mmCIF file of the N, C-alpha and C atoms, coordinates in Angstrom:
data_MODEL
# 
_entry.id   MODEL 
# 
loop_
_atom_site.group_PDB 
_atom_site.id 
_atom_site.type_symbol 
_atom_site.label_atom_id 
_atom_site.label_alt_id 
_atom_site.label_comp_id 
_atom_site.label_asym_id 
_atom_site.label_entity_id 
_atom_site.label_seq_id 
_atom_site.pdbx_PDB_ins_code 
_atom_site.Cartn_x 
_atom_site.Cartn_y 
_atom_site.Cartn_z 
_atom_site.occupancy 
_atom_site.B_iso_or_equiv 
_atom_site.pdbx_formal_charge 
_atom_site.auth_seq_id 
_atom_site.auth_comp_id 
_atom_site.auth_asym_id 
_atom_site.auth_atom_id 
_atom_site.pdbx_PDB_model_num 
ATOM 1   N N  . MET A 1 1  ? -21.116 -2.024  -1.173  1.00 0.00 ? 1  MET A N  1 
ATOM 2   C CA . MET A 1 1  ? -21.229 -0.595  -0.971  1.00 0.00 ? 1  MET A CA 1 
ATOM 3   C C  . MET A 1 1  ? -21.533 0.053   -2.307  1.00 0.00 ? 1  MET A C  1 
ATOM 4   N N  . ASN A 1 2  ? -22.405 1.019   -2.317  1.00 0.00 ? 2  ASN A N  1 
ATOM 5   C CA . ASN A 1 2  ? -22.684 1.833   -3.488  1.00 0.00 ? 2  ASN A CA 1 
ATOM 6   C C  . ASN A 1 2  ? -22.025 3.192   -3.304  1.00 0.00 ? 2  ASN A C  1 
ATOM 7   N N  . ALA A 1 3  ? -21.370 3.673   -4.353  1.00 0.00 ? 3  ALA A N  1 
ATOM 8   C CA . ALA A 1 3  ? -20.694 4.967   -4.285  1.00 0.00 ? 3  ALA A CA 1 
ATOM 9   C C  . ALA A 1 3  ? -20.956 5.721   -5.574  1.00 0.00 ? 3  ALA A C  1 
ATOM 10  N N  . SER A 1 4  ? -21.339 6.970   -5.442  1.00 0.00 ? 4  SER A N  1 
ATOM 11  C CA . SER A 1 4  ? -21.527 7.803   -6.628  1.00 0.00 ? 4  SER A CA 1 
ATOM 12  C C  . SER A 1 4  ? -20.168 8.343   -7.068  1.00 0.00 ? 4  SER A C  1 
ATOM 13  N N  . VAL A 1 5  ? -20.183 9.004   -8.204  1.00 0.00 ? 5  VAL A N  1 
ATOM 14  C CA . VAL A 1 5  ? -18.947 9.603   -8.706  1.00 0.00 ? 5  VAL A CA 1 
ATOM 15  C C  . VAL A 1 5  ? -18.436 10.648  -7.724  1.00 0.00 ? 5  VAL A C  1 
ATOM 16  N N  . LEU A 1 6  ? -19.336 11.392  -7.109  1.00 0.00 ? 6  LEU A N  1 
ATOM 17  C CA . LEU A 1 6  ? -18.923 12.390  -6.115  1.00 0.00 ? 6  LEU A CA 1 
ATOM 18  C C  . LEU A 1 6  ? -18.344 11.726  -4.871  1.00 0.00 ? 6  LEU A C  1 
ATOM 19  N N  . ASP A 1 7  ? -18.883 10.565  -4.493  1.00 0.00 ? 7  ASP A N  1 
ATOM 20  C CA . ASP A 1 7  ? -18.313 9.837   -3.359  1.00 0.00 ? 7  ASP A CA 1 
ATOM 21  C C  . ASP A 1 7  ? -16.868 9.435   -3.644  1.00 0.00 ? 7  ASP A C  1 
ATOM 22  N N  . LEU A 1 8  ? -16.602 9.038   -4.876  1.00 0.00 ? 8  LEU A N  1 
ATOM 23  C CA . LEU A 1 8  ? -15.225 8.684   -5.227  1.00 0.00 ? 8  LEU A CA 1 
ATOM 24  C C  . LEU A 1 8  ? -14.307 9.887   -5.083  1.00 0.00 ? 8  LEU A C  1 
ATOM 25  N N  . ARG A 1 9  ? -14.834 11.039  -5.376  1.00 0.00 ? 9  ARG A N  1 
ATOM 26  C CA . ARG A 1 9  ? -14.008 12.240  -5.313  1.00 0.00 ? 9  ARG A CA 1 
ATOM 27  C C  . ARG A 1 9  ? -13.821 12.739  -3.887  1.00 0.00 ? 9  ARG A C  1 
ATOM 28  N N  . TYR A 1 10 ? -14.899 12.791  -3.133  1.00 0.00 ? 10 TYR A N  1 
ATOM 29  C CA . TYR A 1 10 ? -14.843 13.424  -1.816  1.00 0.00 ? 10 TYR A CA 1 
ATOM 30  C C  . TYR A 1 10 ? -14.748 12.440  -0.649  1.00 0.00 ? 10 TYR A C  1 
ATOM 31  N N  . LYS A 1 11 ? -15.105 11.195  -0.858  1.00 0.00 ? 11 LYS A N  1 
ATOM 32  C CA . LYS A 1 11 ? -15.113 10.216  0.233   1.00 0.00 ? 11 LYS A CA 1 
ATOM 33  C C  . LYS A 1 11 ? -14.303 8.974   -0.125  1.00 0.00 ? 11 LYS A C  1 
ATOM 34  N N  . MET A 1 12 ? -13.177 9.183   -0.765  1.00 0.00 ? 12 MET A N  1 
ATOM 35  C CA . MET A 1 12 ? -12.348 8.050   -1.183  1.00 0.00 ? 12 MET A CA 1 
ATOM 36  C C  . MET A 1 12 ? -11.883 7.228   0.014   1.00 0.00 ? 12 MET A C  1 
ATOM 37  N N  . ARG A 1 13 ? -11.685 7.864   1.150   1.00 0.00 ? 13 ARG A N  1 
ATOM 38  C CA . ARG A 1 13 ? -11.255 7.136   2.347   1.00 0.00 ? 13 ARG A CA 1 
ATOM 39  C C  . ARG A 1 13 ? -12.290 6.066   2.731   1.00 0.00 ? 13 ARG A C  1 
ATOM 40  N N  . ASP A 1 14 ? -13.579 6.406   2.641   1.00 0.00 ? 14 ASP A N  1 
ATOM 41  C CA . ASP A 1 14 ? -14.627 5.442   2.953   1.00 0.00 ? 14 ASP A CA 1 
ATOM 42  C C  . ASP A 1 14 ? -14.657 4.295   1.936   1.00 0.00 ? 14 ASP A C  1 
ATOM 43  N N  . VAL A 1 15 ? -14.408 4.620   0.683   1.00 0.00 ? 15 VAL A N  1 
ATOM 44  C CA . VAL A 1 15 ? -14.360 3.583   -0.355  1.00 0.00 ? 15 VAL A CA 1 
ATOM 45  C C  . VAL A 1 15 ? -13.199 2.636   -0.090  1.00 0.00 ? 15 VAL A C  1 
ATOM 46  N N  . LEU A 1 16 ? -12.048 3.184   0.267   1.00 0.00 ? 16 LEU A N  1 
ATOM 47  C CA . LEU A 1 16 ? -10.884 2.337   0.554   1.00 0.00 ? 16 LEU A CA 1 
ATOM 48  C C  . LEU A 1 16 ? -11.104 1.479   1.794   1.00 0.00 ? 16 LEU A C  1 
ATOM 49  N N  . ARG A 1 17 ? -11.798 2.013   2.781   1.00 0.00 ? 17 ARG A N  1 
ATOM 50  C CA . ARG A 1 17 ? -12.123 1.209   3.970   1.00 0.00 ? 17 ARG A CA 1 
ATOM 51  C C  . ARG A 1 17 ? -13.031 0.042   3.601   1.00 0.00 ? 17 ARG A C  1 
ATOM 52  N N  . ALA A 1 18 ? -13.982 0.281   2.713   1.00 0.00 ? 18 ALA A N  1 
ATOM 53  C CA . ALA A 1 18 ? -14.860 -0.799  2.259   1.00 0.00 ? 18 ALA A CA 1 
ATOM 54  C C  . ALA A 1 18 ? -14.058 -1.862  1.524   1.00 0.00 ? 18 ALA A C  1 
ATOM 55  N N  . LEU A 1 19 ? -13.102 -1.447  0.719   1.00 0.00 ? 19 LEU A N  1 
ATOM 56  C CA . LEU A 1 19 ? -12.254 -2.424  0.025   1.00 0.00 ? 19 LEU A CA 1 
ATOM 57  C C  . LEU A 1 19 ? -11.385 -3.198  1.014   1.00 0.00 ? 19 LEU A C  1 
ATOM 58  N N  . ASN A 1 20 ? -10.933 -2.553  2.080   1.00 0.00 ? 20 ASN A N  1 
ATOM 59  C CA . ASN A 1 20 ? -10.173 -3.258  3.112   1.00 0.00 ? 20 ASN A CA 1 
ATOM 60  C C  . ASN A 1 20 ? -11.022 -4.307  3.821   1.00 0.00 ? 20 ASN A C  1 
ATOM 61  N N  . ARG A 1 21 ? -12.333 -4.041  3.883   1.00 0.00 ? 21 ARG A N  1 
ATOM 62  C CA . ARG A 1 21 ? -13.254 -5.013  4.476   1.00 0.00 ? 21 ARG A CA 1 
ATOM 63  C C  . ARG A 1 21 ? -13.665 -6.085  3.473   1.00 0.00 ? 21 ARG A C  1 
ATOM 64  N N  . ARG A 1 22 ? -13.029 -6.072  2.297   1.00 0.00 ? 22 ARG A N  1 
ATOM 65  C CA . ARG A 1 22 ? -13.269 -7.048  1.232   1.00 0.00 ? 22 ARG A CA 1 
ATOM 66  C C  . ARG A 1 22 ? -14.660 -6.909  0.616   1.00 0.00 ? 22 ARG A C  1 
ATOM 67  N N  . GLU A 1 23 ? -15.209 -5.682  0.599   1.00 0.00 ? 23 GLU A N  1 
ATOM 68  C CA . GLU A 1 23 ? -16.512 -5.415  -0.009  1.00 0.00 ? 23 GLU A CA 1 
ATOM 69  C C  . GLU A 1 23 ? -16.326 -4.961  -1.445  1.00 0.00 ? 23 GLU A C  1 
ATOM 70  N N  . ARG A 1 24 ? -17.279 -5.310  -2.293  1.00 0.00 ? 24 ARG A N  1 
ATOM 71  C CA . ARG A 1 24 ? -17.311 -4.768  -3.648  1.00 0.00 ? 24 ARG A CA 1 
ATOM 72  C C  . ARG A 1 24 ? -17.938 -3.389  -3.594  1.00 0.00 ? 24 ARG A C  1 
ATOM 73  N N  . VAL A 1 25 ? -17.426 -2.491  -4.419  1.00 0.00 ? 25 VAL A N  1 
ATOM 74  C CA . VAL A 1 25 ? -17.955 -1.136  -4.461  1.00 0.00 ? 25 VAL A CA 1 
ATOM 75  C C  . VAL A 1 25 ? -18.566 -0.917  -5.838  1.00 0.00 ? 25 VAL A C  1 
ATOM 76  N N  . SER A 1 26 ? -19.871 -0.657  -5.876  1.00 0.00 ? 26 SER A N  1 
ATOM 77  C CA . SER A 1 26 ? -20.560 -0.367  -7.127  1.00 0.00 ? 26 SER A CA 1 
ATOM 78  C C  . SER A 1 26 ? -20.518 1.137   -7.369  1.00 0.00 ? 26 SER A C  1 
ATOM 79  N N  . ILE A 1 27 ? -20.129 1.514   -8.581  1.00 0.00 ? 27 ILE A N  1 
ATOM 80  C CA . ILE A 1 27 ? -20.029 2.926   -8.944  1.00 0.00 ? 27 ILE A CA 1 
ATOM 81  C C  . ILE A 1 27 ? -21.330 3.331   -9.635  1.00 0.00 ? 27 ILE A C  1 
ATOM 82  N N  . LEU A 1 28 ? -21.974 4.346   -9.095  1.00 0.00 ? 28 LEU A N  1 
ATOM 83  C CA . LEU A 1 28 ? -23.241 4.824   -9.628  1.00 0.00 ? 28 LEU A CA 1 
ATOM 84  C C  . LEU A 1 28 ? -23.053 6.156   -10.342 1.00 0.00 ? 28 LEU A C  1 
ATOM 85  N N  . TYR A 1 29 ? -23.708 6.288   -11.485 1.00 0.00 ? 29 TYR A N  1 
ATOM 86  C CA . TYR A 1 29 ? -23.723 7.550   -12.225 1.00 0.00 ? 29 TYR A CA 1 
ATOM 87  C C  . TYR A 1 29 ? -25.165 7.819   -12.600 1.00 0.00 ? 29 TYR A C  1 
ATOM 88  N N  . HIS A 1 30 ? -25.716 8.878   -12.072 1.00 0.00 ? 30 HIS A N  1 
ATOM 89  C CA . HIS A 1 30 ? -27.141 9.203   -12.236 1.00 0.00 ? 30 HIS A CA 1 
ATOM 90  C C  . HIS A 1 30 ? -28.022 8.062   -11.759 1.00 0.00 ? 30 HIS A C  1 
ATOM 91  N N  . GLY A 1 31 ? -27.604 7.400   -10.688 1.00 0.00 ? 31 GLY A N  1 
ATOM 92  C CA . GLY A 1 31 ? -28.396 6.341   -10.077 1.00 0.00 ? 31 GLY A CA 1 
ATOM 93  C C  . GLY A 1 31 ? -28.289 4.991   -10.744 1.00 0.00 ? 31 GLY A C  1 
ATOM 94  N N  . LYS A 1 32 ? -27.503 4.866   -11.791 1.00 0.00 ? 32 LYS A N  1 
ATOM 95  C CA . LYS A 1 32 ? -27.347 3.589   -12.498 1.00 0.00 ? 32 LYS A CA 1 
ATOM 96  C C  . LYS A 1 32 ? -25.925 3.079   -12.320 1.00 0.00 ? 32 LYS A C  1 
ATOM 97  N N  . ILE A 1 33 ? -25.799 1.774   -12.171 1.00 0.00 ? 33 ILE A N  1 
ATOM 98  C CA . ILE A 1 33 ? -24.480 1.169   -11.971 1.00 0.00 ? 33 ILE A CA 1 
ATOM 99  C C  . ILE A 1 33 ? -23.687 1.245   -13.277 1.00 0.00 ? 33 ILE A C  1 
ATOM 100 N N  . LYS A 1 34 ? -22.517 1.839   -13.193 1.00 0.00 ? 34 LYS A N  1 
ATOM 101 C CA . LYS A 1 34 ? -21.619 1.953   -14.346 1.00 0.00 ? 34 LYS A CA 1 
ATOM 102 C C  . LYS A 1 34 ? -20.435 1.001   -14.251 1.00 0.00 ? 34 LYS A C  1 
ATOM 103 N N  . GLY A 1 35 ? -20.128 0.536   -13.054 1.00 0.00 ? 35 GLY A N  1 
ATOM 104 C CA . GLY A 1 35 ? -18.997 -0.366  -12.895 1.00 0.00 ? 35 GLY A CA 1 
ATOM 105 C C  . GLY A 1 35 ? -18.848 -0.787  -11.450 1.00 0.00 ? 35 GLY A C  1 
ATOM 106 N N  . GLU A 1 36 ? -17.871 -1.670  -11.214 1.00 0.00 ? 36 GLU A N  1 
ATOM 107 C CA . GLU A 1 36 ? -17.584 -2.149  -9.866  1.00 0.00 ? 36 GLU A CA 1 
ATOM 108 C C  . GLU A 1 36 ? -16.091 -2.123  -9.605  1.00 0.00 ? 36 GLU A C  1 
ATOM 109 N N  . ILE A 1 37 ? -15.756 -1.852  -8.372  1.00 0.00 ? 37 ILE A N  1 
ATOM 110 C CA . ILE A 1 37 ? -14.370 -1.991  -7.910  1.00 0.00 ? 37 ILE A CA 1 
ATOM 111 C C  . ILE A 1 37 ? -14.357 -3.232  -7.045  1.00 0.00 ? 37 ILE A C  1 
ATOM 112 N N  . ILE A 1 38 ? -13.530 -4.196  -7.430  1.00 0.00 ? 38 ILE A N  1 
ATOM 113 C CA . ILE A 1 38 ? -13.461 -5.466  -6.721  1.00 0.00 ? 38 ILE A CA 1 
ATOM 114 C C  . ILE A 1 38 ? -12.149 -5.514  -5.950  1.00 0.00 ? 38 ILE A C  1 
ATOM 115 N N  . PRO A 1 39 ? -12.172 -5.876  -4.663  1.00 0.00 ? 39 PRO A N  1 
ATOM 116 C CA . PRO A 1 39 ? -10.916 -5.943  -3.909  1.00 0.00 ? 39 PRO A CA 1 
ATOM 117 C C  . PRO A 1 39 ? -9.989  -7.016  -4.474  1.00 0.00 ? 39 PRO A C  1 
ATOM 118 N N  . SER A 1 40 ? -8.700  -6.761  -4.395  1.00 0.00 ? 40 SER A N  1 
ATOM 119 C CA . SER A 1 40 ? -7.731  -7.719  -4.927  1.00 0.00 ? 40 SER A CA 1 
ATOM 120 C C  . SER A 1 40 ? -7.713  -8.977  -4.070  1.00 0.00 ? 40 SER A C  1 
ATOM 121 N N  . LYS A 1 41 ? -7.296  -10.058 -4.680  1.00 0.00 ? 41 LYS A N  1 
ATOM 122 C CA . LYS A 1 41 ? -7.241  -11.335 -3.968  1.00 0.00 ? 41 LYS A CA 1 
ATOM 123 C C  . LYS A 1 41 ? -6.005  -11.423 -3.082  1.00 0.00 ? 41 LYS A C  1 
ATOM 124 N N  . GLN A 1 42 ? -4.954  -10.712 -3.471  1.00 0.00 ? 42 GLN A N  1 
ATOM 125 C CA . GLN A 1 42 ? -3.727  -10.731 -2.690  1.00 0.00 ? 42 GLN A CA 1 
ATOM 126 C C  . GLN A 1 42 ? -3.820  -9.711  -1.571  1.00 0.00 ? 42 GLN A C  1 
ATOM 127 N N  . LYS A 1 43 ? -3.171  -10.006 -0.460  1.00 0.00 ? 43 LYS A N  1 
ATOM 128 C CA . LYS A 1 43 ? -3.169  -9.091  0.680   1.00 0.00 ? 43 LYS A CA 1 
ATOM 129 C C  . LYS A 1 43 ? -2.436  -7.807  0.338   1.00 0.00 ? 43 LYS A C  1 
ATOM 130 N N  . ASN A 1 44 ? -1.241  -7.924  -0.232  1.00 0.00 ? 44 ASN A N  1 
ATOM 131 C CA . ASN A 1 44 ? -0.458  -6.758  -0.622  1.00 0.00 ? 44 ASN A CA 1 
ATOM 132 C C  . ASN A 1 44 ? 0.194   -7.080  -1.955  1.00 0.00 ? 44 ASN A C  1 
ATOM 133 N N  . SER A 1 45 ? -0.367  -6.555  -3.026  1.00 0.00 ? 45 SER A N  1 
ATOM 134 C CA . SER A 1 45 ? 0.100   -6.920  -4.359  1.00 0.00 ? 45 SER A CA 1 
ATOM 135 C C  . SER A 1 45 ? 1.444   -6.283  -4.717  1.00 0.00 ? 45 SER A C  1 
ATOM 136 N N  . LEU A 1 46 ? 1.875   -5.225  -4.020  1.00 0.00 ? 46 LEU A N  1 
ATOM 137 C CA . LEU A 1 46 ? 3.137   -4.578  -4.354  1.00 0.00 ? 46 LEU A CA 1 
ATOM 138 C C  . LEU A 1 46 ? 4.344   -5.429  -3.984  1.00 0.00 ? 46 LEU A C  1 
ATOM 139 N N  . LYS A 1 47 ? 4.256   -6.203  -2.924  1.00 0.00 ? 47 LYS A N  1 
ATOM 140 C CA . LYS A 1 47 ? 5.402   -6.992  -2.489  1.00 0.00 ? 47 LYS A CA 1 
ATOM 141 C C  . LYS A 1 47 ? 5.723   -8.122  -3.456  1.00 0.00 ? 47 LYS A C  1 
ATOM 142 N N  . SER A 1 48 ? 4.745   -8.588  -4.222  1.00 0.00 ? 48 SER A N  1 
ATOM 143 C CA . SER A 1 48 ? 4.987   -9.688  -5.134  1.00 0.00 ? 48 SER A CA 1 
ATOM 144 C C  . SER A 1 48 ? 5.370   -9.205  -6.531  1.00 0.00 ? 48 SER A C  1 
ATOM 145 N N  . SER A 1 49 ? 5.697   -7.938  -6.662  1.00 0.00 ? 49 SER A N  1 
ATOM 146 C CA . SER A 1 49 ? 6.020   -7.373  -7.960  1.00 0.00 ? 49 SER A CA 1 
ATOM 147 C C  . SER A 1 49 ? 7.405   -7.830  -8.413  1.00 0.00 ? 49 SER A C  1 
ATOM 148 N N  . ASN A 1 50 ? 7.555   -7.978  -9.710  1.00 0.00 ? 50 ASN A N  1 
ATOM 149 C CA . ASN A 1 50 ? 8.846   -8.352  -10.290 1.00 0.00 ? 50 ASN A CA 1 
ATOM 150 C C  . ASN A 1 50 ? 9.574   -7.143  -10.858 1.00 0.00 ? 50 ASN A C  1 
ATOM 151 N N  . HIS A 1 51 ? 9.131   -5.955  -10.487 1.00 0.00 ? 51 HIS A N  1 
ATOM 152 C CA . HIS A 1 51 ? 9.754   -4.738  -10.979 1.00 0.00 ? 51 HIS A CA 1 
ATOM 153 C C  . HIS A 1 51 ? 11.189  -4.672  -10.479 1.00 0.00 ? 51 HIS A C  1 
ATOM 154 N N  . PRO A 1 52 ? 12.142  -4.249  -11.326 1.00 0.00 ? 52 PRO A N  1 
ATOM 155 C CA . PRO A 1 52 ? 13.553  -4.254  -10.919 1.00 0.00 ? 52 PRO A CA 1 
ATOM 156 C C  . PRO A 1 52 ? 13.888  -3.343  -9.754  1.00 0.00 ? 52 PRO A C  1 
ATOM 157 N N  . LEU A 1 53 ? 13.077  -2.327  -9.472  1.00 0.00 ? 53 LEU A N  1 
ATOM 158 C CA . LEU A 1 53 ? 13.390  -1.429  -8.368  1.00 0.00 ? 53 LEU A CA 1 
ATOM 159 C C  . LEU A 1 53 ? 13.011  -2.009  -7.006  1.00 0.00 ? 53 LEU A C  1 
ATOM 160 N N  . PHE A 1 54 ? 12.087  -2.966  -6.956  1.00 0.00 ? 54 PHE A N  1 
ATOM 161 C CA . PHE A 1 54 ? 11.680  -3.536  -5.673  1.00 0.00 ? 54 PHE A CA 1 
ATOM 162 C C  . PHE A 1 54 ? 12.794  -4.424  -5.135  1.00 0.00 ? 54 PHE A C  1 
ATOM 163 N N  . GLY A 1 55 ? 13.286  -4.084  -3.985  1.00 0.00 ? 55 GLY A N  1 
ATOM 164 C CA . GLY A 1 55 ? 14.338  -4.873  -3.343  1.00 0.00 ? 55 GLY A CA 1 
ATOM 165 C C  . GLY A 1 55 ? 15.695  -4.724  -3.992  1.00 0.00 ? 55 GLY A C  1 
ATOM 166 N N  . MET A 1 56 ? 15.921  -3.636  -4.739  1.00 0.00 ? 56 MET A N  1 
ATOM 167 C CA . MET A 1 56 ? 17.192  -3.519  -5.452  1.00 0.00 ? 56 MET A CA 1 
ATOM 168 C C  . MET A 1 56 ? 18.363  -3.307  -4.509  1.00 0.00 ? 56 MET A C  1 
ATOM 169 N N  . VAL A 1 57 ? 18.134  -2.754  -3.343  1.00 0.00 ? 57 VAL A N  1 
ATOM 170 C CA . VAL A 1 57 ? 19.233  -2.495  -2.420  1.00 0.00 ? 57 VAL A CA 1 
ATOM 171 C C  . VAL A 1 57 ? 19.555  -3.742  -1.602  1.00 0.00 ? 57 VAL A C  1 
ATOM 172 N N  . LYS A 1 58 ? 18.602  -4.600  -1.392  1.00 0.00 ? 58 LYS A N  1 
ATOM 173 C CA . LYS A 1 58 ? 18.807  -5.788  -0.567  1.00 0.00 ? 58 LYS A CA 1 
ATOM 174 C C  . LYS A 1 58 ? 19.820  -6.717  -1.231  1.00 0.00 ? 58 LYS A C  1 
ATOM 175 N N  . GLY A 1 59 ? 20.916  -6.938  -0.586  1.00 0.00 ? 59 GLY A N  1 
ATOM 176 C CA . GLY A 1 59 ? 21.944  -7.845  -1.088  1.00 0.00 ? 59 GLY A CA 1 
ATOM 177 C C  . GLY A 1 59 ? 22.849  -7.239  -2.148  1.00 0.00 ? 59 GLY A C  1 
ATOM 178 N N  . GLU A 1 60 ? 22.613  -6.021  -2.541  1.00 0.00 ? 60 GLU A N  1 
ATOM 179 C CA . GLU A 1 60 ? 23.436  -5.373  -3.561  1.00 0.00 ? 60 GLU A CA 1 
ATOM 180 C C  . GLU A 1 60 ? 24.623  -4.677  -2.911  1.00 0.00 ? 60 GLU A C  1 
ATOM 181 N N  . LYS A 1 61 ? 25.756  -4.759  -3.555  1.00 0.00 ? 61 LYS A N  1 
ATOM 182 C CA . LYS A 1 61 ? 26.948  -4.072  -3.065  1.00 0.00 ? 61 LYS A CA 1 
ATOM 183 C C  . LYS A 1 61 ? 27.079  -2.676  -3.672  1.00 0.00 ? 61 LYS A C  1 
ATOM 184 N N  . ALA A 1 62 ? 26.536  -2.490  -4.880  1.00 0.00 ? 62 ALA A N  1 
ATOM 185 C CA . ALA A 1 62 ? 26.649  -1.205  -5.576  1.00 0.00 ? 62 ALA A CA 1 
ATOM 186 C C  . ALA A 1 62 ? 25.680  -0.194  -4.967  1.00 0.00 ? 62 ALA A C  1 
ATOM 187 N N  . PRO A 1 63 ? 26.047  1.082   -5.001  1.00 0.00 ? 63 PRO A N  1 
ATOM 188 C CA . PRO A 1 63 ? 25.127  2.113   -4.501  1.00 0.00 ? 63 PRO A CA 1 
ATOM 189 C C  . PRO A 1 63 ? 23.915  2.243   -5.424  1.00 0.00 ? 63 PRO A C  1 
ATOM 190 N N  . PRO A 1 64 ? 22.772  2.663   -4.873  1.00 0.00 ? 64 PRO A N  1 
ATOM 191 C CA . PRO A 1 64 ? 21.557  2.770   -5.690  1.00 0.00 ? 64 PRO A CA 1 
ATOM 192 C C  . PRO A 1 64 ? 21.707  3.692   -6.899  1.00 0.00 ? 64 PRO A C  1 
ATOM 193 N N  . GLU A 1 65 ? 22.524  4.755   -6.781  1.00 0.00 ? 65 GLU A N  1 
ATOM 194 C CA . GLU A 1 65 ? 22.713  5.665   -7.901  1.00 0.00 ? 65 GLU A CA 1 
ATOM 195 C C  . GLU A 1 65 ? 23.317  4.940   -9.100  1.00 0.00 ? 65 GLU A C  1 
ATOM 196 N N  . LYS A 1 66 ? 24.251  4.039   -8.835  1.00 0.00 ? 66 LYS A N  1 
ATOM 197 C CA . LYS A 1 66 ? 24.895  3.291   -9.920  1.00 0.00 ? 66 LYS A CA 1 
ATOM 198 C C  . LYS A 1 66 ? 23.913  2.321   -10.570 1.00 0.00 ? 66 LYS A C  1 
ATOM 199 N N  . ILE A 1 67 ? 23.081  1.687   -9.767  1.00 0.00 ? 67 ILE A N  1 
ATOM 200 C CA . ILE A 1 67 ? 22.088  0.752   -10.303 1.00 0.00 ? 67 ILE A CA 1 
ATOM 201 C C  . ILE A 1 67 ? 21.094  1.492   -11.190 1.00 0.00 ? 67 ILE A C  1 
ATOM 202 N N  . ILE A 1 68 ? 20.642  2.660   -10.742 1.00 0.00 ? 68 ILE A N  1 
ATOM 203 C CA . ILE A 1 68 ? 19.696  3.451   -11.536 1.00 0.00 ? 68 ILE A CA 1 
ATOM 204 C C  . ILE A 1 68 ? 20.357  3.934   -12.821 1.00 0.00 ? 68 ILE A C  1 
ATOM 205 N N  . ALA A 1 69 ? 21.632  4.327   -12.750 1.00 0.00 ? 69 ALA A N  1 
ATOM 206 C CA . ALA A 1 69 ? 22.357  4.755   -13.950 1.00 0.00 ? 69 ALA A CA 1 
ATOM 207 C C  . ALA A 1 69 ? 22.451  3.614   -14.953 1.00 0.00 ? 69 ALA A C  1 
ATOM 208 N N  . GLN A 1 70 ? 22.658  2.379   -14.481 1.00 0.00 ? 70 GLN A N  1 
ATOM 209 C CA . GLN A 1 70 ? 22.708  1.225   -15.383 1.00 0.00 ? 70 GLN A CA 1 
ATOM 210 C C  . GLN A 1 70 ? 21.347  0.975   -16.018 1.00 0.00 ? 70 GLN A C  1 
ATOM 211 N N  . MET A 1 71 ? 20.286  1.149   -15.254 1.00 0.00 ? 71 MET A N  1 
ATOM 212 C CA . MET A 1 71 ? 18.945  0.926   -15.790 1.00 0.00 ? 71 MET A CA 1 
ATOM 213 C C  . MET A 1 71 ? 18.591  1.971   -16.842 1.00 0.00 ? 71 MET A C  1 
ATOM 214 N N  . ARG A 1 72 ? 19.061  3.197   -16.680 1.00 0.00 ? 72 ARG A N  1 
ATOM 215 C CA . ARG A 1 72 ? 18.751  4.281   -17.607 1.00 0.00 ? 72 ARG A CA 1 
ATOM 216 C C  . ARG A 1 72 ? 19.706  4.332   -18.789 1.00 0.00 ? 72 ARG A C  1 
ATOM 217 N N  . ARG A 1 73 ? 20.802  3.626   -18.721 1.00 0.00 ? 73 ARG A N  1 
ATOM 218 C CA . ARG A 1 73 ? 21.865  3.749   -19.703 1.00 0.00 ? 73 ARG A CA 1 
ATOM 219 C C  . ARG A 1 73 ? 21.372  3.591   -21.139 1.00 0.00 ? 73 ARG A C  1 
ATOM 220 N N  . GLY A 1 74 ? 20.616  2.583   -21.425 1.00 0.00 ? 74 GLY A N  1 
ATOM 221 C CA . GLY A 1 74 ? 20.171  2.340   -22.798 1.00 0.00 ? 74 GLY A CA 1 
ATOM 222 C C  . GLY A 1 74 ? 19.304  3.460   -23.341 1.00 0.00 ? 74 GLY A C  1 
ATOM 223 N N  . ARG A 1 75 ? 18.509  4.032   -22.509 1.00 0.00 ? 75 ARG A N  1 
ATOM 224 C CA . ARG A 1 75 ? 17.592  5.066   -22.946 1.00 0.00 ? 75 ARG A CA 1 
ATOM 225 C C  . ARG A 1 75 ? 18.314  6.397   -23.182 1.00 0.00 ? 75 ARG A C  1 
ATOM 226 N N  . TYR A 1 76 ? 19.212  6.776   -22.304 1.00 0.00 ? 76 TYR A N  1 
ATOM 227 C CA . TYR A 1 76 ? 19.849  8.089   -22.394 1.00 0.00 ? 76 TYR A CA 1 
ATOM 228 C C  . TYR A 1 76 ? 21.083  8.101   -23.301 1.00 0.00 ? 76 TYR A C  1 
ATOM 229 N N  . ASN A 1 77 ? 21.728  6.977   -23.472 1.00 0.00 ? 77 ASN A N  1 
ATOM 230 C CA . ASN A 1 77 ? 22.917  6.945   -24.335 1.00 0.00 ? 77 ASN A CA 1 
ATOM 231 C C  . ASN A 1 77 ? 22.562  6.853   -25.815 1.00 0.00 ? 77 ASN A C  1 
ATOM 232 N N  . ASP A 1 78 ? 21.305  6.564   -26.146 1.00 0.00 ? 78 ASP A N  1 
ATOM 233 C CA . ASP A 1 78 ? 20.893  6.461   -27.549 1.00 0.00 ? 78 ASP A CA 1 
ATOM 234 C C  . ASP A 1 78 ? 20.608  7.816   -28.173 1.00 0.00 ? 78 ASP A C  1 
ATOM 235 N N  . ILE A 1 79 ? 20.546  8.859   -27.382 1.00 0.00 ? 79 ILE A N  1 
ATOM 236 C CA . ILE A 1 79 ? 20.181  10.182  -27.908 1.00 0.00 ? 79 ILE A CA 1 
ATOM 237 C C  . ILE A 1 79 ? 21.315  10.795  -28.663 1.00 0.00 ? 79 ILE A C  1 
# 
């Protein structure tokens, strides 16, 4: 799929549908290709994240507020 800069702004839904169909999207600026958006290889890349907030409630006994307070502790107590 070819998409101009205006298409990215006004027709992002169509661009995302093309990515769902596993199509590459070429970005055009003044009719010349400036870059490509390539669909990810993983089906859902967010689920495989190692970020501490993903799944923090699953299996935890502490309330989420306490977990977040522990994560922020080093940053806010240094002030």
